[in-house]
C-alpha positions as semicolon CSV with decimal commas, in nm:
position;residue;x (nm);y (nm);z (nm)
1;X;9,232;9,167;11,016
2;X;9,562;9,351;11,052
3;X;9,540;9,441;10,683
4;X;9,199;9,601;10,739
5;X;9,329;9,807;11,032
6;X;9,639;9,912;10,837
7;X;9,423;10,008;10,540
8;X;9,202;10,226;10,758
9;X;9,506;10,387;10,916
10;X;9,624;10,489;10,570
11;X;9,288;10,634;10,469
12;X;9,201;10,879;10,742
13;X;9,144;11,142;10,474
14;X;9,065;10,930;10,172
15;X;8,935;10,581;10,120
16;X;8,724;10,364;9,894
17;X;8,448;10,569;9,734
18;X;8,249;10,592;9,413
19;X;8,255;10,771;9,083
20;X;7,985;10,966;8,897
21;X;7,837;11,126;9,209
22;X;7,755;11,475;9,327
23;X;7,701;11,486;9,703
24;X;7,687;11,839;9,843
25;X;7,718;11,818;10,225
26;X;7,577;12,122;10,408
27;X;7,661;12,157;10,776
28;X;7,333;12,173;10,965
29;X;7,286;12,149;11,341
30;X;7,045;11,904;11,503
31;X;7,019;11,805;11,868
32;X;7,044;11,432;11,924
33;X;6,719;11,264;12,012
34;X;6,677;11,036;12,308
35;X;6,645;10,671;12,205
36;X;6,286;10,645;12,327
37;X;6,136;10,963;12,176
38;X;5,969;10,846;11,857
39;X;5,767;11,167;11,820
40;X;6,085;11,358;11,751
41;X;6,219;11,128;11,480
42;X;6,292;11,355;11,182
43;X;6,185;11,290;10,826
44;X;6,465;11,315;10,571
45;X;6,511;11,199;10,213
46;X;6,772;11,204;9,939
47;X;6,793;11,077;9,581
48;X;7,076;11,081;9,329
49;X;7,128;10,970;8,970
50;X;7,454;10,777;8,990
51;X;7,564;10,815;8,629
52;X;7,528;11,193;8,600
53;X;7,577;11,277;8,966
54;X;7,260;11,491;8,965
55;X;7,089;11,527;9,302
56;X;6,724;11,462;9,218
57;X;6,563;11,511;9,558
58;X;6,667;11,624;9,903
59;X;6,469;11,702;10,217
60;X;6,663;11,748;10,541
61;X;6,936;11,547;10,367
62;X;7,207;11,660;10,611
63;X;7,002;11,644;10,931
64;X;7,147;11,398;11,180
65;X;6,909;11,112;11,259
66;X;6,932;10,764;11,402
67;X;7,022;10,515;11,126
68;X;6,877;10,208;11,304
69;X;6,956;9,894;11,103
70;X;7,089;10,094;10,808
71;X;7,396;10,073;11,033
72;X;7,438;9,716;10,914
73;X;7,526;9,848;10,569
74;X;7,858;9,963;10,717
75;X;7,898;9,637;10,907
76;X;7,859;9,461;10,573
77;X;8,096;9,705;10,401
78;X;8,375;9,610;10,641
79;X;8,290;9,241;10,610
80;X;8,303;9,267;10,229
81;X;8,634;9,447;10,260
82;X;8,770;9,167;10,479
83;X;8,656;8,916;10,217
84;X;8,821;9,114;9,940
85;X;9,144;9,147;10,139
86;X;9,151;8,773;10,211
87;X;9,114;8,808;10,588
88;X;8,806;8,582;10,576
89;X;8,633;8,360;10,321
90;X;8,263;8,294;10,273
91;X;8,318;7,964;10,456
92;X;8,500;8,113;10,757
93;X;8,324;8,018;11,079
94;X;8,277;8,298;11,330
95;X;8,224;8,218;11,696
96;X;7,916;8,340;11,883
97;X;7,997;8,503;12,218
98;X;7,764;8,520;12,516
99;X;7,731;8,893;12,453
100;X;7,629;8,838;12,092
101;X;7,373;8,575;12,190
102;X;7,211;8,817;12,436
103;X;7,136;9,090;12,180
104;X;6,781;9,217;12,150
105;X;6,564;9,115;11,852
106;X;6,560;9,113;11,560
107;X;6,793;8,812;11,586
108;X;6,856;8,456;11,469
109;X;6,872;8,327;11,824
110;X;7,232;8,206;11,799
111;X;7,363;8,008;12,094
112;X;7,673;8,111;12,283
113;X;7,969;7,896;12,175
114;X;7,819;7,809;11,836
115;X;7,949;7,936;11,503
116;X;7,807;8,090;11,187
117;X;7,974;8,113;10,847
118;X;8,049;8,447;10,688
119;X;7,807;8,379;10,402
120;X;7,522;8,291;10,637
121;X;7,604;8,602;10,838
122;X;7,575;8,818;10,526
123;X;7,238;8,670;10,436
124;X;7,113;8,703;10,794
125;X;7,213;9,069;10,811
126;X;7,051;9,152;10,478
127;X;6,721;8,966;10,527
128;X;6,653;8,917;10,899
129;X;6,864;9,219;11,004
130;X;6,989;9,000;11,287
131;X;7,144;9,195;11,573
132;X;7,317;8,892;11,723
133;X;7,487;8,827;11,389
134;X;7,602;9,191;11,367
135;X;7,784;9,152;11,698
136;X;7,939;8,824;11,585
137;X;8,083;9,000;11,280
138;X;8,201;9,295;11,489
139;X;8,379;9,074;11,740
140;X;8,537;8,857;11,473
141;X;8,676;9,149;11,272
142;X;8,739;9,401;11,549
143;X;8,791;9,178;11,855
144;X;8,521;9,379;12,035
145;X;8,211;9,566;11,920
146;X;8,345;9,893;12,061
147;X;8,667;9,857;11,861
148;X;8,471;9,760;11,551
149;X;8,248;10,067;11,587
150;X;8,562;10,283;11,576
151;X;8,663;10,108;11,254
152;X;8,314;10,175;11,119
153;X;8,339;10,545;11,197
154;X;8,690;10,568;11,050
155;X;8,570;10,405;10,730
156;X;8,267;10,637;10,720
157;X;8,496;10,940;10,733
158;X;8,720;10,790;10,465
159;X;8,418;10,746;10,238
160;X;8,313;11,107;10,290
161;X;8,034;11,042;10,542
162;X;8,119;11,352;10,742
163;X;7,814;11,359;10,970
164;X;7,807;10,993;11,072
165;X;7,916;10,837;11,402
166;X;7,886;10,468;11,485
167;X;7,875;10,324;11,836
168;X;7,760;9,970;11,757
169;X;7,740;9,728;11,466
170;X;7,366;9,662;11,471
171;X;7,185;9,994;11,491
172;X;7,023;9,918;11,825
173;X;6,938;10,243;12,010
174;X;7,233;10,462;12,108
175;X;7,186;10,837;12,143
176;X;7,532;10,905;11,996
177;X;7,494;10,688;11,687
178;X;7,381;10,921;11,407
179;X;7,390;10,958;11,032
180;X;7,217;11,149;10,751
181;X;7,023;11,059;10,440
182;X;7,306;11,191;10,222
183;X;7,568;10,996;10,416
184;X;7,372;10,672;10,383
185;X;7,343;10,735;10,008
186;X;7,721;10,774;10,002
187;X;7,754;10,438;10,176
188;X;7,506;10,273;9,939
189;X;7,702;10,396;9,639
190;X;8,028;10,277;9,791
191;X;7,886;9,929;9,850
192;X;7,770;9,908;9,489
193;X;8,087;10,049;9,338
194;X;8,350;9,892;9,563
195;X;8,202;9,544;9,594
196;X;8,013;9,449;9,277
197;X;8,100;9,085;9,344
198;X;7,904;9,093;9,673
199;X;7,631;9,348;9,609
200;X;7,392;9,080;9,483
201;X;7,339;8,968;9,844
202;X;7,126;9,279;9,900
203;X;6,865;9,141;9,663
204;X;6,829;8,814;9,858
205;X;6,450;8,761;9,889
206;X;6,468;8,513;10,177
207;X;6,716;8,321;10,389
208;X;6,679;7,973;10,537
209;X;6,882;7,887;10,846
210;X;6,849;7,567;11,047
211;X;6,514;7,486;10,894
212;X;6,358;7,831;10,939
213;X;6,304;8,077;10,654
214;X;6,331;8,452;10,701
215;X;6,183;8,693;10,446
216;X;6,367;9,009;10,346
217;X;6,222;9,314;10,522
218;X;6,260;9,520;10,204
219;X;5,925;9,471;10,033
220;X;6,023;9,706;9,748
221;X;6,256;9,440;9,608
222;X;5,969;9,255;9,447
223;X;5,712;9,531;9,423
224;X;5,897;9,812;9,242
225;X;6,057;9,803;8,899
226;X;6,435;9,787;8,900
227;X;6,492;9,783;9,278
228;X;6,779;9,543;9,362
229;X;6,870;9,630;9,727
230;X;6,972;9,763;9,989
231;X;6,838;9,780;10,350
232;X;6,559;9,878;10,588
233;X;6,577;9,985;10,951
234;X;6,356;10,071;11,245
235;X;6,377;10,173;11,607
236;X;6,125;10,370;11,809
237;X;6,355;10,673;11,805
238;X;6,447;10,657;11,435
239;X;6,113;10,577;11,282
240;X;6,110;10,366;10,965
241;X;6,420;10,406;10,746
242;X;6,513;10,264;10,407
243;X;6,788;10,282;10,147
244;X;6,707;10,145;9,802
245;X;6,888;10,125;9,472
246;X;6,724;10,071;9,135
247;X;6,836;10,034;8,773
248;X;6,611;10,120;8,479
249;X;6,734;10,142;8,122
250;X;7,092;10,121;8,242
251;X;7,062;10,413;8,488
252;X;7,100;10,363;8,860
253;X;6,923;10,580;9,118
254;X;6,976;10,570;9,494
255;X;6,696;10,677;9,731
256;X;6,721;10,709;10,110
257;X;6,431;10,786;10,344
258;X;6,455;10,844;10,719
259;X;6,181;10,877;10,978
260;X;5,878;10,717;10,815
261;X;5,574;10,693;11,041
262;X;5,504;10,334;10,934
263;X;5,675;10,082;10,713
264;X;5,405;10,129;10,451
265;X;5,428;10,510;10,442
266;X;5,808;10,488;10,428
267;X;5,792;10,244;10,137
268;X;5,534;10,456;9,957
269;X;5,745;10,767;10,000
270;X;6,062;10,594;9,878
271;X;5,873;10,459;9,577
272;X;5,727;10,804;9,502
273;X;6,069;10,971;9,518
274;X;6,212;10,701;9,291
275;X;5,940;10,757;9,031
276;X;5,984;11,136;9,045
277;X;6,360;11,091;9,013
278;X;6,335;10,881;8,697
279;X;6,081;11,121;8,557
280;X;6,320;11,408;8,619
281;X;6,602;11,225;8,443
282;X;6,383;11,204;8,132
283;X;6,278;11,568;8,157
284;X;6,634;11,689;8,199
285;X;6,764;11,458;7,929
286;X;7,073;11,398;8,138
287;X;7,333;11,295;7,886
288;X;7,560;11,066;8,085
289;X;7,606;10,751;7,875
290;X;7,378;10,460;7,952
291;X;7,649;10,208;8,025
292;X;7,659;9,912;8,256
293;X;7,893;10,094;8,491
294;X;7,628;10,152;8,757
295;X;7,470;9,808;8,736
296;X;7,539;9,555;9,004
297;X;7,563;9,189;8,903
298;X;7,277;8,954;8,976
299;X;7,518;8,680;9,079
300;X;7,881;8,649;9,190
301;X;8,132;8,755;8,928
302;X;8,508;8,754;8,890
303;X;8,656;9,067;9,046
304;X;8,785;9,306;8,776
305;X;9,163;9,336;8,761
306;X;9,155;9,698;8,870
307;X;9,119;9,762;9,243
308;X;8,793;9,948;9,323
309;X;8,821;10,323;9,309
310;X;8,948;10,491;9,623
311;X;8,873;10,854;9,692
312;X;8,661;11,101;9,884
313;X;8,316;11,237;9,814
314;X;8,387;11,606;9,840
315;X;8,168;11,804;10,083
316;X;8,043;12,152;10,003
317;X;8,158;12,312;10,326
318;X;8,414;12,579;10,420
319;X;8,769;12,475;10,343
320;X;9,097;12,634;10,442
321;X;9,149;12,779;10,094
322;X;9,068;13,102;9,915
323;X;8,780;13,060;9,666
324;X;8,893;13,103;9,309
325;X;8,688;13,240;9,017
326;X;8,536;12,982;8,789
327;X;8,425;12,990;8,430
328;X;8,054;13,062;8,384
329;X;7,825;12,768;8,312
330;X;7,485;12,755;8,151
331;X;7,232;12,605;8,391
332;X;6,885;12,479;8,318
333;X;6,689;12,413;8,638
334;X;6,379;12,198;8,664
335;X;6,170;12,222;8,980
336;X;6,058;11,899;9,142
337;X;5,791;11,861;9,408
338;X;5,845;12,087;9,706
339;X;6,145;12,319;9,697
340;X;6,385;12,069;9,543
341;X;6,565;12,161;9,223
342;X;6,809;11,982;9,002
343;X;7,031;12,148;8,743
344;X;7,192;12,016;8,427
345;X;7,502;12,194;8,299
346;X;7,545;12,247;7,928
347;X;7,848;12,073;7,783
348;X;8,074;12,319;7,595
349;X;8,255;12,223;7,277
350;X;8,607;12,122;7,371
351;X;8,918;12,132;7,159
352;X;9,149;11,853;7,270
353;X;9,506;11,957;7,333
354;X;9,729;11,653;7,299
355;X;9,985;11,809;7,531
356;X;9,731;11,791;7,814
357;X;9,665;11,419;7,774
358;X;9,861;11,144;7,946
359;X;9,880;10,812;7,763
360;X;10,086;10,646;8,034
361;X;9,999;10,549;8,390
362;X;9,892;10,799;8,654
363;X;10,184;10,959;8,843
364;X;10,233;10,746;9,153
365;X;10,240;11,035;9,399
366;X;9,979;11,261;9,240
367;X;9,625;11,331;9,351
368;X;9,352;11,328;9,087
369;X;8,986;11,409;9,038
370;X;8,739;11,198;8,842
371;X;8,449;11,359;8,656
372;X;8,273;11,063;8,498
373;X;8,289;10,721;8,334
374;X;8,205;10,674;7,967
375;X;8,165;10,408;7,703
376;X;8,390;10,596;7,456
377;X;8,749;10,709;7,502
378;X;8,699;11,046;7,333
379;X;8,390;11,122;7,539
380;X;8,588;11,067;7,857
381;X;8,876;11,281;7,733
382;X;8,641;11,562;7,633
383;X;8,463;11,549;7,970
384;X;8,792;11,583;8,154
385;X;8,905;11,873;7,938
386;X;8,564;12,035;7,970
387;X;8,593;12,027;8,348
388;X;8,913;12,229;8,336
389;X;8,717;12,530;8,212
390;X;8,492;12,518;8,517
391;X;8,783;12,541;8,762
392;X;9,034;12,703;8,532
393;X;9,288;12,845;8,777
394;X;9,298;12,542;9,006
395;X;9,327;12,297;8,716
396;X;9,559;12,505;8,499
397;X;9,847;12,260;8,540
398;X;9,640;11,941;8,549
399;X;9,689;11,656;8,303
400;X;9,406;11,455;8,150
401;X;9,420;11,082;8,208
402;X;9,163;10,837;8,072
403;X;9,161;10,512;8,267
404;X;9,040;10,210;8,072
405;X;8,863;9,940;8,273
406;X;8,662;9,628;8,192
407;X;8,296;9,697;8,261
408;X;8,017;9,441;8,252
409;X;7,899;9,575;7,917
410;X;8,246;9,617;7,766
411;X;8,525;9,870;7,797
412;X;8,467;10,176;8,014
413;X;8,675;10,492;8,038
414;X;8,712;10,695;8,356
415;X;8,773;11,065;8,295
416;X;9,037;11,201;8,533
417;X;9,247;11,511;8,583
418;X;9,576;11,436;8,755
419;X;9,917;11,575;8,848
420;X;9,754;11,765;9,137
421;X;9,837;11,795;9,505
422;X;9,571;11,718;9,764
423;X;9,468;12,081;9,816
424;X;9,429;12,141;9,444
425;X;9,219;11,827;9,402
426;X;8,984;11,916;9,687
427;X;8,948;12,278;9,578
428;X;8,882;12,175;9,218
429;X;8,606;11,937;9,324
430;X;8,458;12,200;9,554
431;X;8,432;12,440;9,262
432;X;8,299;12,177;9,023
433;X;8,031;12,049;9,260
434;X;7,901;12,405;9,300
435;X;7,828;12,389;8,926
436;X;7,655;12,049;8,943
437;X;7,958;11,875;8,792
438;X;8,003;11,528;8,940
439;X;8,349;11,511;9,094
440;X;8,543;11,264;9,304
441;X;8,877;11,321;9,476
442;X;9,110;11,029;9,407
443;X;9,406;10,954;9,631
444;X;9,750;10,862;9,491
445;X;9,776;10,505;9,368
446;X;9,401;10,462;9,321
């Protein structure tokens, strides 16, 4: 566990995050709702095409709401991280405290003094959404649930979830525990991208424990094409929440819905947004390559040799820098239902300057930005060079670096601009995201 704490201490600004995303965080005020006031639960929704980074739908995406059991996605993130760091194994037995055993339903009904393995805990959290199990995990990794909640919040900030605060590991009512639809999408993407070897657990249809079988609360897993996870949640104050991820024709879309009036209306709305999102992708002819980069495995796989990408999803909010002029971009906007719009930027012809391209490793102490992942080396190089024209002054001294990794469908190439300091990287991504260019800030050594 000490490695987890040390890792978090080193990533107060940056941490594990995901590529190919465009998440524009707008600072909006919202008074916290009392935990028993269901009538004031706010509807919110968000959808993003992972490969292009295009935001395909947003309604109240930055409004603070109660996450309910979507909280357990972060509990699982930290448990997956502990597995990856070697602090626990799938067979590690975690002890059940009296406090854990006393948690309110939904629960497995664990007895104080008993144990549960890490793997059974994962399955119980995904399917049954067991609150007693969430506390077991929190106490095992953080020594206490309060301490674990602080780790959860620290990790949320490191991932770029700027409007999220955790106070417990389960999502049981707490007036201070809040998140947003956009932040939960950020977390969903991080789970998929950082832990492909564990993501398959989110598609578990049922879980049998001590002779009793529990069905997954996410009915969209079997009823909607391409959906392969993630999580549902409900409290009286939050309404019915859901985060889903789907892959069709090699393209992954994330949809988050908060504040559904019933489970059925929430599911119908999430399904509707998903269908509209895929329809918009076809209309826009988004030209990100259809690779396997966004697909999660259907079963455990060997972890790729490269450590998962670490970085920060850059918010579109005031920064302590002077805005710089950017090169003009051609935008074609397509209106979706309501007042939502999504824009696709034209890709200019790029002349590759060999002097701008690094063929060696990234400088150890340099910050970088990543603007996509591609199936061809030249496509990645051109994308990186093309991005320089959209933030010309900030990226004037940047170097192009194409990182080769082993994807599930073959070689993949991450397009990066490096040899930056932290301020330059953040400003560059701020400017690029304003132009609907997917951009990720990458910390040194990532």
